[in-house]
KOLROTI-662641 format. One record per atom (N, C-alpha, C): residue number from 1; atom name; x negated, y negated, z. Coordinates in Angstrom, 1 decimal, padded with zeros to 4 digits. Example, Ala and Ser with C-alpha at 12.3 -4.5 7.8 and 13.67 -1.06 7.14 Angstrom:
2
k / a / east / north / up
1 / N / -013.2 / 005.7 / 007.8
1 / CA / -012.3 / 004.5 / 007.8
1 / C / -013.2 / 003.3 / 007.8
2 / N / -012.8 / 002.2 / 007.1
2 / CA / -013.7 / 001.1 / 007.1
2 / C / -012.9 / 000.0 / 007.9
END
This chain:
180
k / a / east / north / up
1 / N / 006.9 / -002.5 / 018.4
1 / CA / 007.9 / -001.6 / 017.9
1 / C / 007.6 / -001.3 / 016.4
2 / N / 006.6 / -002.1 / 015.8
2 / CA / 006.2 / -001.9 / 014.4
2 / C / 004.8 / -001.5 / 014.2
3 / N / 004.2 / -000.8 / 015.4
3 / CA / 002.8 / -000.4 / 015.3
3 / C / 002.8 / 001.1 / 015.6
4 / N / 002.0 / 001.9 / 014.8
4 / CA / 001.7 / 003.1 / 015.2
4 / C / 000.2 / 003.4 / 015.3
5 / N / -000.1 / 004.0 / 016.4
5 / CA / -001.6 / 004.3 / 016.7
5 / C / -001.9 / 005.7 / 016.3
6 / N / -003.0 / 006.1 / 015.6
6 / CA / -003.3 / 007.4 / 015.3
6 / C / -004.5 / 007.6 / 016.3
7 / N / -004.5 / 008.6 / 017.1
7 / CA / -005.4 / 009.0 / 018.0
7 / C / -006.0 / 010.5 / 017.8
8 / N / -007.1 / 010.8 / 018.1
8 / CA / -007.9 / 012.1 / 017.9
8 / C / -007.3 / 013.2 / 018.9
9 / N / -006.7 / 012.7 / 020.1
9 / CA / -006.1 / 013.7 / 021.1
9 / C / -005.0 / 013.1 / 021.8
10 / N / -004.2 / 013.9 / 022.4
10 / CA / -003.1 / 013.4 / 023.2
10 / C / -003.6 / 012.6 / 024.4
11 / N / -004.7 / 013.0 / 025.0
11 / CA / -005.2 / 012.2 / 026.2
11 / C / -005.4 / 010.8 / 025.9
12 / N / -005.8 / 010.4 / 024.6
12 / CA / -005.9 / 009.0 / 024.1
12 / C / -004.5 / 008.3 / 024.2
13 / N / -003.5 / 009.0 / 023.7
13 / CA / -002.1 / 008.5 / 023.7
13 / C / -001.7 / 008.2 / 025.1
14 / N / -002.0 / 009.4 / 026.1
14 / CA / -001.6 / 009.3 / 027.4
14 / C / -002.2 / 007.9 / 028.0
15 / N / -003.4 / 007.7 / 027.9
15 / CA / -004.1 / 006.5 / 028.4
15 / C / -003.5 / 005.2 / 027.9
16 / N / -003.1 / 005.3 / 026.6
16 / CA / -002.4 / 004.0 / 026.0
16 / C / -001.0 / 003.9 / 026.6
17 / N / -000.3 / 005.0 / 026.8
17 / CA / 001.0 / 004.9 / 027.3
17 / C / 001.1 / 004.3 / 028.8
18 / N / 000.0 / 004.7 / 029.5
18 / CA / -000.1 / 004.1 / 030.9
18 / C / 000.1 / 002.7 / 030.9
19 / N / -000.5 / 002.0 / 029.9
19 / CA / -000.6 / 000.5 / 029.8
19 / C / 000.7 / 000.0 / 029.0
20 / N / 001.0 / 000.7 / 027.9
20 / CA / 002.1 / 000.3 / 027.1
20 / C / 003.1 / 001.5 / 026.9
21 / N / 004.0 / 001.8 / 027.7
21 / CA / 004.8 / 002.8 / 027.6
21 / C / 005.7 / 003.0 / 026.3
22 / N / 006.0 / 001.8 / 025.7
22 / CA / 006.8 / 002.0 / 024.4
22 / C / 006.0 / 002.1 / 023.2
23 / N / 004.7 / 002.0 / 023.3
23 / CA / 003.7 / 002.2 / 022.1
23 / C / 004.0 / 003.5 / 021.3
24 / N / 004.0 / 003.4 / 020.0
24 / CA / 004.1 / 004.6 / 019.2
24 / C / 002.7 / 005.1 / 018.9
25 / N / 002.4 / 006.2 / 019.4
25 / CA / 001.1 / 006.9 / 019.3
25 / C / 001.2 / 008.4 / 018.9
26 / N / 000.5 / 008.6 / 017.9
26 / CA / 000.4 / 010.1 / 017.5
26 / C / -001.0 / 010.7 / 017.5
27 / N / -001.1 / 011.9 / 017.6
27 / CA / -002.4 / 012.6 / 017.5
27 / C / -002.3 / 013.8 / 016.7
28 / N / -003.4 / 014.2 / 016.1
28 / CA / -003.5 / 015.1 / 015.0
28 / C / -004.7 / 016.1 / 015.3
29 / N / -004.6 / 017.0 / 016.3
29 / CA / -005.9 / 017.7 / 016.7
29 / C / -006.5 / 018.4 / 015.6
30 / N / -005.7 / 019.1 / 014.7
30 / CA / -006.2 / 020.0 / 013.7
30 / C / -006.9 / 019.1 / 012.7
31 / N / -006.7 / 017.8 / 012.4
31 / CA / -007.4 / 017.0 / 011.5
31 / C / -008.8 / 016.9 / 012.1
32 / N / -008.9 / 016.7 / 013.4
32 / CA / -010.2 / 016.4 / 014.1
32 / C / -011.1 / 017.6 / 014.3
33 / N / -010.4 / 018.8 / 014.3
33 / CA / -011.2 / 020.0 / 014.4
33 / C / -011.5 / 020.7 / 013.3
34 / N / -011.0 / 020.3 / 012.2
34 / CA / -011.2 / 021.1 / 010.9
34 / C / -012.7 / 021.1 / 010.5
35 / N / -013.2 / 022.3 / 010.2
35 / CA / -014.6 / 022.5 / 009.8
35 / C / -014.8 / 021.9 / 008.5
36 / N / -015.9 / 021.2 / 008.3
36 / CA / -016.2 / 020.6 / 007.1
36 / C / -017.5 / 021.3 / 006.5
37 / N / -017.5 / 021.5 / 005.2
37 / CA / -018.6 / 022.3 / 004.6
37 / C / -019.9 / 021.4 / 004.6
38 / N / -021.0 / 022.1 / 004.6
38 / CA / -022.2 / 021.4 / 004.6
38 / C / -022.4 / 020.6 / 003.4
39 / N / -022.6 / 019.2 / 003.5
39 / CA / -022.9 / 018.4 / 002.5
39 / C / -023.7 / 017.1 / 003.1
40 / N / -024.4 / 016.5 / 002.2
40 / CA / -025.1 / 015.3 / 002.8
40 / C / -024.1 / 014.3 / 003.4
41 / N / -023.0 / 014.0 / 002.7
41 / CA / -022.1 / 013.2 / 003.3
41 / C / -021.5 / 013.6 / 004.5
42 / N / -021.1 / 014.8 / 004.6
42 / CA / -020.4 / 015.4 / 005.8
42 / C / -021.5 / 015.4 / 007.0
43 / N / -022.9 / 015.5 / 006.8
43 / CA / -023.7 / 015.6 / 007.9
43 / C / -024.3 / 014.3 / 008.2
44 / N / -024.3 / 013.3 / 007.4
44 / CA / -024.8 / 012.0 / 007.6
44 / C / -023.9 / 011.1 / 008.5
45 / N / -022.6 / 011.4 / 008.5
45 / CA / -021.7 / 010.5 / 009.2
45 / C / -021.0 / 011.3 / 010.3
46 / N / -020.4 / 010.5 / 011.4
46 / CA / -019.7 / 011.2 / 012.5
46 / C / -018.6 / 012.0 / 012.0
47 / N / -018.4 / 013.1 / 012.4
47 / CA / -017.3 / 014.0 / 012.1
47 / C / -015.9 / 013.4 / 012.6
48 / N / -015.9 / 012.6 / 013.6
48 / CA / -014.7 / 012.0 / 014.1
48 / C / -014.4 / 010.9 / 013.2
49 / N / -015.4 / 010.1 / 012.7
49 / CA / -015.1 / 009.0 / 011.8
49 / C / -014.6 / 009.5 / 010.6
50 / N / -015.2 / 010.6 / 010.0
50 / CA / -014.7 / 011.1 / 008.7
50 / C / -013.3 / 011.6 / 008.9
51 / N / -013.0 / 012.2 / 010.1
51 / CA / -011.6 / 012.8 / 010.2
51 / C / -010.7 / 011.6 / 010.3
52 / N / -011.0 / 010.5 / 011.0
52 / CA / -010.1 / 009.3 / 011.0
52 / C / -009.8 / 008.8 / 009.6
53 / N / -010.9 / 008.7 / 008.8
53 / CA / -010.8 / 008.1 / 007.5
53 / C / -009.7 / 008.9 / 006.7
54 / N / -010.0 / 010.3 / 006.7
54 / CA / -008.9 / 011.1 / 006.0
54 / C / -007.6 / 011.1 / 006.6
55 / N / -007.4 / 011.3 / 007.9
55 / CA / -006.1 / 011.3 / 008.5
55 / C / -005.4 / 010.1 / 008.3
56 / N / -006.0 / 008.9 / 008.3
56 / CA / -005.2 / 007.6 / 008.1
56 / C / -004.7 / 007.5 / 006.7
57 / N / -005.4 / 007.9 / 005.9
57 / CA / -005.0 / 007.9 / 004.3
57 / C / -003.9 / 009.0 / 004.1
58 / N / -004.0 / 010.2 / 004.7
58 / CA / -003.0 / 011.2 / 004.7
58 / C / -001.7 / 010.6 / 005.2
59 / N / -001.8 / 010.0 / 006.5
59 / CA / -000.6 / 009.5 / 007.2
59 / C / 000.0 / 008.4 / 006.3
60 / N / -000.8 / 007.5 / 005.7
60 / CA / -000.4 / 006.4 / 005.0
60 / C / 000.4 / 006.9 / 003.8
61 / N / -000.1 / 007.9 / 003.1
61 / CA / 000.6 / 008.4 / 001.9
61 / C / 001.9 / 009.1 / 002.3
62 / N / 001.9 / 009.8 / 003.3
62 / CA / 003.1 / 010.5 / 003.8
62 / C / 004.1 / 009.3 / 004.2
63 / N / 003.8 / 008.4 / 005.0
63 / CA / 004.8 / 007.4 / 005.4
63 / C / 005.3 / 006.5 / 004.3
64 / N / 004.5 / 006.2 / 003.3
64 / CA / 004.9 / 005.4 / 002.2
64 / C / 005.7 / 006.3 / 001.1
65 / N / 005.1 / 007.3 / 000.7
65 / CA / 005.6 / 008.0 / -000.5
65 / C / 006.7 / 009.0 / -000.1
66 / N / 006.4 / 009.9 / 001.0
66 / CA / 007.5 / 010.8 / 001.4
66 / C / 008.6 / 010.2 / 002.3
67 / N / 008.3 / 009.3 / 003.1
67 / CA / 009.3 / 008.7 / 004.1
67 / C / 009.8 / 007.4 / 003.7
68 / N / 009.3 / 006.9 / 002.5
68 / CA / 009.6 / 005.6 / 001.9
68 / C / 009.6 / 004.3 / 002.8
69 / N / 008.6 / 004.3 / 003.7
69 / CA / 008.4 / 003.2 / 004.7
69 / C / 007.5 / 002.2 / 004.1
70 / N / 007.6 / 000.9 / 004.4
70 / CA / 006.6 / -000.1 / 004.1
70 / C / 005.5 / -000.1 / 005.2
71 / N / 004.2 / 000.0 / 004.8
71 / CA / 003.2 / 000.1 / 005.8
71 / C / 002.1 / -000.9 / 005.6
72 / N / 001.7 / -001.6 / 006.6
72 / CA / 000.5 / -002.4 / 006.7
72 / C / -000.5 / -001.6 / 007.3
73 / N / -001.5 / -001.1 / 006.6
73 / CA / -002.4 / -000.2 / 007.0
73 / C / -003.8 / -001.1 / 007.3
74 / N / -004.3 / -000.9 / 008.6
74 / CA / -005.3 / -001.7 / 009.0
74 / C / -006.5 / -001.0 / 009.6
75 / N / -007.7 / -001.3 / 009.3
75 / CA / -008.8 / -000.9 / 010.1
75 / C / -008.8 / -001.4 / 011.5
76 / N / -009.4 / -000.8 / 012.5
76 / CA / -009.4 / -001.1 / 013.8
76 / C / -010.1 / -002.4 / 014.1
77 / N / -011.0 / -002.8 / 013.1
77 / CA / -011.9 / -003.9 / 013.3
77 / C / -011.2 / -005.2 / 012.7
78 / N / -010.0 / -005.3 / 012.5
78 / CA / -009.3 / -006.4 / 012.0
78 / C / -008.8 / -007.3 / 013.0
79 / N / -008.7 / -008.5 / 012.9
79 / CA / -008.1 / -009.5 / 013.8
79 / C / -007.1 / -010.4 / 012.9
80 / N / -006.0 / -010.5 / 013.5
80 / CA / -004.9 / -011.4 / 012.8
80 / C / -004.6 / -012.6 / 013.7
81 / N / -004.7 / -013.8 / 013.1
81 / CA / -004.4 / -015.1 / 013.9
81 / C / -002.9 / -015.5 / 013.6
82 / N / -002.3 / -014.9 / 012.6
82 / CA / -001.0 / -015.3 / 012.3
82 / C / -000.2 / -014.0 / 011.7
83 / N / 001.1 / -014.1 / 011.8
83 / CA / 001.9 / -013.0 / 011.2
83 / C / 001.8 / -013.0 / 009.7
84 / N / 001.3 / -011.8 / 009.2
84 / CA / 001.1 / -011.7 / 007.6
84 / C / 002.3 / -011.6 / 006.9
85 / N / 003.4 / -011.1 / 007.6
85 / CA / 004.6 / -010.7 / 006.9
85 / C / 005.3 / -011.8 / 006.0
86 / N / 005.3 / -013.0 / 006.4
86 / CA / 005.8 / -014.1 / 005.6
86 / C / 005.1 / -014.1 / 004.2
87 / N / 003.9 / -013.9 / 004.2
87 / CA / 003.1 / -014.0 / 002.9
87 / C / 003.3 / -012.7 / 002.1
88 / N / 003.5 / -011.5 / 002.8
88 / CA / 003.6 / -010.3 / 002.1
88 / C / 005.1 / -010.2 / 001.6
89 / N / 006.0 / -010.7 / 002.2
89 / CA / 007.4 / -010.5 / 001.9
89 / C / 008.2 / -011.6 / 001.2
90 / N / 007.6 / -013.0 / 001.3
90 / CA / 008.4 / -014.0 / 000.7
90 / C / 007.6 / -014.8 / -000.4
91 / N / 006.2 / -014.6 / -000.4
91 / CA / 005.4 / -015.4 / -001.2
91 / C / 005.2 / -014.6 / -002.7
92 / N / 004.1 / -015.0 / -003.3
92 / CA / 003.8 / -014.3 / -004.5
92 / C / 003.5 / -013.0 / -004.3
93 / N / 003.1 / -012.4 / -003.1
93 / CA / 002.7 / -011.0 / -002.9
93 / C / 003.9 / -010.1 / -002.8
94 / N / 005.0 / -010.8 / -002.6
94 / CA / 006.3 / -010.0 / -002.4
94 / C / 006.7 / -009.2 / -003.5
95 / N / 006.2 / -009.4 / -004.7
95 / CA / 006.6 / -008.7 / -006.0
95 / C / 005.8 / -007.5 / -006.2
96 / N / 004.7 / -007.4 / -005.4
96 / CA / 003.7 / -006.2 / -005.5
96 / C / 004.0 / -005.1 / -004.6
97 / N / 003.8 / -003.8 / -005.1
97 / CA / 004.0 / -002.7 / -004.3
97 / C / 002.7 / -002.4 / -003.5
98 / N / 001.6 / -002.6 / -003.9
98 / CA / 000.3 / -002.6 / -003.2
98 / C / -000.4 / -003.8 / -003.2
99 / N / -000.7 / -004.3 / -001.9
99 / CA / -001.5 / -005.5 / -001.8
99 / C / -002.7 / -005.1 / -001.0
100 / N / -003.9 / -005.2 / -001.6
100 / CA / -005.2 / -004.8 / -001.0
100 / C / -006.1 / -006.0 / -000.8
101 / N / -006.7 / -006.1 / 000.3
101 / CA / -007.6 / -007.2 / 000.7
101 / C / -008.9 / -007.0 / -000.3
102 / N / -009.2 / -008.1 / -000.8
102 / CA / -010.5 / -008.1 / -001.6
102 / C / -011.7 / -008.0 / -000.9
103 / N / -012.7 / -007.2 / -001.2
103 / CA / -013.9 / -007.2 / -000.6
103 / C / -014.9 / -007.3 / -001.7
104 / N / -015.0 / -008.4 / -002.2
104 / CA / -015.5 / -008.8 / -003.6
104 / C / -016.9 / -008.1 / -003.8
105 / N / -017.1 / -007.5 / -004.8
105 / CA / -016.2 / -007.4 / -006.0
105 / C / -015.2 / -006.3 / -006.0
106 / N / -015.0 / -005.7 / -004.9
106 / CA / -014.2 / -004.5 / -004.9
106 / C / -013.0 / -004.8 / -004.0
107 / N / -012.1 / -003.7 / -003.8
107 / CA / -011.0 / -003.7 / -003.0
107 / C / -011.5 / -003.1 / -001.7
108 / N / -010.8 / -003.6 / -000.6
108 / CA / -011.0 / -003.1 / 000.7
108 / C / -010.1 / -002.0 / 001.1
109 / N / -010.4 / -000.7 / 001.3
109 / CA / -009.6 / 000.3 / 001.6
109 / C / -009.0 / 000.3 / 003.0
110 / N / -009.5 / -000.6 / 003.8
110 / CA / -009.0 / -000.6 / 005.3
110 / C / -008.0 / -001.7 / 005.5
111 / N / -007.7 / -002.5 / 004.5
111 / CA / -006.7 / -003.5 / 004.9
111 / C / -005.8 / -003.4 / 003.5
112 / N / -004.6 / -002.8 / 003.7
112 / CA / -003.7 / -002.8 / 002.5
112 / C / -002.3 / -002.7 / 002.9
113 / N / -001.4 / -003.2 / 002.2
113 / CA / 000.0 / -003.2 / 002.5
113 / C / 000.7 / -002.5 / 001.3
114 / N / 001.6 / -001.5 / 001.6
114 / CA / 002.4 / -000.8 / 000.7
114 / C / 003.9 / -001.0 / 000.9
115 / N / 004.5 / -001.4 / -000.1
115 / CA / 006.0 / -001.6 / 000.1
115 / C / 006.8 / -001.2 / -001.1
116 / N / 008.1 / -000.7 / -000.9
116 / CA / 009.1 / -000.4 / -001.8
116 / C / 008.4 / 000.6 / -002.9
117 / N / 007.8 / 001.6 / -002.4
117 / CA / 007.2 / 002.7 / -003.3
117 / C / 008.0 / 003.9 / -003.4
118 / N / 008.4 / 004.2 / -004.6
118 / CA / 009.2 / 005.4 / -004.8
118 / C / 008.1 / 006.5 / -005.3
119 / N / 008.5 / 007.8 / -005.0
119 / CA / 007.5 / 008.9 / -005.4
119 / C / 007.0 / 009.0 / -006.7
120 / N / 007.9 / 008.3 / -007.7
120 / CA / 007.5 / 008.5 / -009.1
120 / C / 006.8 / 007.1 / -009.6
121 / N / 006.6 / 006.1 / -008.7
121 / CA / 006.0 / 004.9 / -009.1
121 / C / 004.4 / 005.1 / -009.3
122 / N / 003.8 / 004.3 / -010.2
122 / CA / 002.3 / 004.3 / -010.3
122 / C / 001.7 / 004.1 / -008.9
123 / N / 002.2 / 003.3 / -008.1
123 / CA / 001.6 / 003.0 / -006.7
123 / C / 001.5 / 004.3 / -006.0
124 / N / 002.5 / 005.1 / -006.1
124 / CA / 002.5 / 006.4 / -005.4
124 / C / 001.5 / 007.3 / -005.9
125 / N / 001.2 / 007.3 / -007.2
125 / CA / 000.1 / 008.1 / -007.8
125 / C / -001.3 / 007.6 / -007.2
126 / N / -001.3 / 006.3 / -007.1
126 / CA / -002.6 / 005.7 / -006.5
126 / C / -002.8 / 006.2 / -005.1
127 / N / -001.8 / 006.3 / -004.1
127 / CA / -001.9 / 006.8 / -002.8
127 / C / -002.2 / 008.3 / -002.8
128 / N / -001.4 / 009.1 / -003.7
128 / CA / -001.7 / 010.5 / -003.7
128 / C / -003.1 / 010.9 / -004.3
129 / N / -003.5 / 010.2 / -005.2
129 / CA / -004.8 / 010.4 / -005.9
129 / C / -005.9 / 010.0 / -004.9
130 / N / -005.7 / 009.0 / -004.2
130 / CA / -006.7 / 008.6 / -003.1
130 / C / -007.0 / 009.7 / -002.1
131 / N / -005.9 / 010.3 / -001.6
131 / CA / -006.1 / 011.3 / -000.6
131 / C / -006.5 / 012.6 / -001.2
132 / N / -006.1 / 012.9 / -002.5
132 / CA / -006.6 / 014.1 / -003.2
132 / C / -008.2 / 014.1 / -003.3
133 / N / -008.6 / 012.8 / -003.8
133 / CA / -010.0 / 012.7 / -004.0
133 / C / -010.9 / 012.7 / -002.8
134 / N / -010.2 / 012.1 / -001.7
134 / CA / -011.0 / 012.2 / -000.4
134 / C / -011.1 / 013.6 / 000.1
135 / N / -010.0 / 014.4 / -000.1
135 / CA / -010.0 / 015.8 / 000.3
135 / C / -010.9 / 016.6 / -000.6
136 / N / -011.0 / 016.4 / -001.8
136 / CA / -011.8 / 017.2 / -002.8
136 / C / -013.3 / 016.9 / -002.4
137 / N / -013.7 / 015.7 / -002.2
137 / CA / -015.0 / 015.4 / -001.9
137 / C / -015.5 / 015.7 / -000.5
138 / N / -014.5 / 015.8 / 000.4
138 / CA / -014.8 / 016.0 / 001.8
138 / C / -015.0 / 017.6 / 002.0
139 / N / -014.2 / 018.4 / 001.3
139 / CA / -014.1 / 019.8 / 001.6
139 / C / -014.6 / 020.7 / 000.4
140 / N / -014.9 / 020.1 / -000.6
140 / CA / -015.3 / 020.8 / -001.8
140 / C / -016.4 / 020.0 / -002.4
141 / N / -017.6 / 019.8 / -001.7
141 / CA / -018.8 / 019.1 / -002.3
141 / C / -019.2 / 019.7 / -003.6
142 / N / -018.9 / 020.9 / -003.8
142 / CA / -019.5 / 021.5 / -005.1
142 / C / -018.8 / 021.1 / -006.2
143 / N / -017.8 / 020.2 / -006.1
143 / CA / -017.0 / 019.6 / -007.3
143 / C / -018.0 / 018.7 / -008.0
144 / N / -019.0 / 018.2 / -007.2
144 / CA / -020.0 / 017.2 / -007.8
144 / C / -020.9 / 018.0 / -008.9
145 / N / -021.2 / 019.2 / -008.5
145 / CA / -021.8 / 020.0 / -009.6
145 / C / -021.1 / 020.3 / -010.8
146 / N / -019.8 / 020.4 / -010.8
146 / CA / -018.9 / 020.6 / -011.9
146 / C / -018.7 / 019.4 / -012.7
147 / N / -018.8 / 018.1 / -012.1
147 / CA / -018.6 / 016.8 / -012.7
147 / C / -019.9 / 016.3 / -013.3
148 / N / -021.0 / 016.5 / -012.5
148 / CA / -022.2 / 015.9 / -013.0
148 / C / -023.3 / 017.1 / -013.3
149 / N / -023.6 / 017.2 / -014.6
149 / CA / -024.3 / 018.5 / -015.0
149 / C / -025.7 / 018.5 / -014.5
150 / N / -026.3 / 017.4 / -014.1
150 / CA / -027.8 / 017.5 / -013.5
150 / C / -027.8 / 017.4 / -012.0
151 / N / -026.6 / 017.4 / -011.4
151 / CA / -026.5 / 017.4 / -009.9
151 / C / -027.0 / 018.9 / -009.3
152 / N / -027.7 / 018.8 / -008.3
152 / CA / -028.2 / 019.9 / -007.7
152 / C / -027.9 / 019.9 / -006.2
153 / N / -027.6 / 021.0 / -005.5
153 / CA / -027.3 / 021.1 / -004.1
153 / C / -028.6 / 020.7 / -003.3
154 / N / -028.3 / 020.2 / -002.1
154 / CA / -027.1 / 019.8 / -001.5
154 / C / -026.5 / 018.5 / -002.0
155 / N / -025.3 / 018.6 / -002.4
155 / CA / -024.6 / 017.4 / -003.1
155 / C / -024.3 / 016.3 / -002.1
156 / N / -024.5 / 015.1 / -002.6
156 / CA / -024.0 / 013.9 / -001.9
156 / C / -022.6 / 013.7 / -002.4
157 / N / -021.5 / 014.3 / -001.7
157 / CA / -020.3 / 014.3 / -002.2
157 / C / -019.6 / 013.1 / -001.4
158 / N / -019.6 / 011.9 / -002.1
158 / CA / -019.2 / 010.8 / -001.4
158 / C / -017.6 / 010.7 / -001.4
159 / N / -017.2 / 010.9 / -000.1
159 / CA / -015.8 / 010.9 / 000.2
159 / C / -015.4 / 009.5 / 000.9
160 / N / -016.3 / 008.6 / 000.7
160 / CA / -016.0 / 007.3 / 001.3
160 / C / -014.7 / 006.6 / 000.8
161 / N / -013.8 / 006.3 / 001.6
161 / CA / -012.5 / 005.9 / 001.2
161 / C / -012.5 / 004.6 / 000.4
162 / N / -013.5 / 003.8 / 000.7
162 / CA / -013.7 / 002.6 / 000.0
162 / C / -014.1 / 002.7 / -001.5
163 / N / -015.1 / 003.7 / -001.7
163 / CA / -015.6 / 004.0 / -002.9
163 / C / -014.4 / 004.6 / -003.9
164 / N / -013.8 / 005.6 / -003.1
164 / CA / -012.8 / 006.4 / -003.8
164 / C / -011.6 / 005.5 / -004.2
165 / N / -011.1 / 004.6 / -003.3
165 / CA / -010.0 / 003.7 / -003.6
165 / C / -010.3 / 002.9 / -004.9
166 / N / -011.5 / 002.3 / -004.9
166 / CA / -011.9 / 001.5 / -006.1
166 / C / -011.9 / 002.4 / -007.4
167 / N / -012.3 / 003.5 / -007.2
167 / CA / -012.5 / 004.4 / -008.4
167 / C / -011.0 / 004.9 / -008.9
168 / N / -010.1 / 005.1 / -007.8
168 / CA / -008.7 / 005.4 / -008.2
168 / C / -008.1 / 004.2 / -008.9
169 / N / -008.4 / 003.1 / -008.4
169 / CA / -007.8 / 001.8 / -008.9
169 / C / -008.3 / 001.6 / -010.5
170 / N / -009.5 / 001.9 / -010.6
170 / CA / -010.1 / 001.8 / -012.0
170 / C / -009.4 / 002.9 / -012.8
171 / N / -009.1 / 004.1 / -012.4
171 / CA / -008.5 / 005.1 / -013.1
171 / C / -007.1 / 004.6 / -013.5
172 / N / -006.4 / 004.0 / -012.4
172 / CA / -005.0 / 003.6 / -012.7
172 / C / -004.9 / 002.3 / -013.8
173 / N / -005.9 / 001.5 / -013.6
173 / CA / -005.9 / 000.4 / -014.6
173 / C / -006.3 / 000.8 / -016.0
174 / N / -007.4 / 001.6 / -016.1
174 / CA / -007.8 / 001.9 / -017.4
174 / C / -007.0 / 003.0 / -018.1
175 / N / -006.2 / 003.8 / -017.3
175 / CA / -005.5 / 004.9 / -017.9
175 / C / -006.4 / 006.1 / -018.1
176 / N / -007.6 / 006.1 / -017.6
176 / CA / -008.4 / 007.2 / -017.8
176 / C / -009.0 / 007.6 / -016.4
177 / N / -009.1 / 009.0 / -016.2
177 / CA / -009.6 / 009.4 / -014.9
177 / C / -011.0 / 009.2 / -014.9
178 / N / -011.5 / 008.4 / -013.9
178 / CA / -012.8 / 008.1 / -013.6
178 / C / -013.3 / 008.7 / -012.3
179 / N / -014.5 / 009.1 / -012.1
179 / CA / -015.0 / 009.5 / -010.8
179 / C / -016.4 / 009.0 / -010.6
180 / N / -016.6 / 008.5 / -009.4
180 / CA / -017.9 / 007.9 / -009.1
180 / C / -018.6 / 008.8 / -008.2
END
């Protein structure tokens, strides 16, 4: 009852519902069919993988900031051997709005918990800025040329959610917009 699956197509949800009829599953066909401009990043990686990266962060931002839900956002390659909620809700982590798994020396964009975030909170800015930068670098690789004077096409417009999350956190902590 507390899990939402994001699928690339309704057929995936249909197959899941055959086994688990009460499973919450959504699909977003336009997210997976949207044309991406030519860039080194967009051509080096699977279009489906890139669509998932962006869609998951857009869905996260909407559920947390717009709908004010608490969300444990997980990559599909995670395994849990115990219920994480006691640590997130009643321990030292309970006072934080964003809890991000370390992937030292960085933060892991694929395992994070967002709770009690109002639209005007700094944590909401982090989530909004994360998706804005992912979209900018995914669909407007030319932004690299505006940010880096010596860059030449074709641009490697790195829309990697991990890199961008760490850059957004650096911006939030330092109070200065940074772009990597």
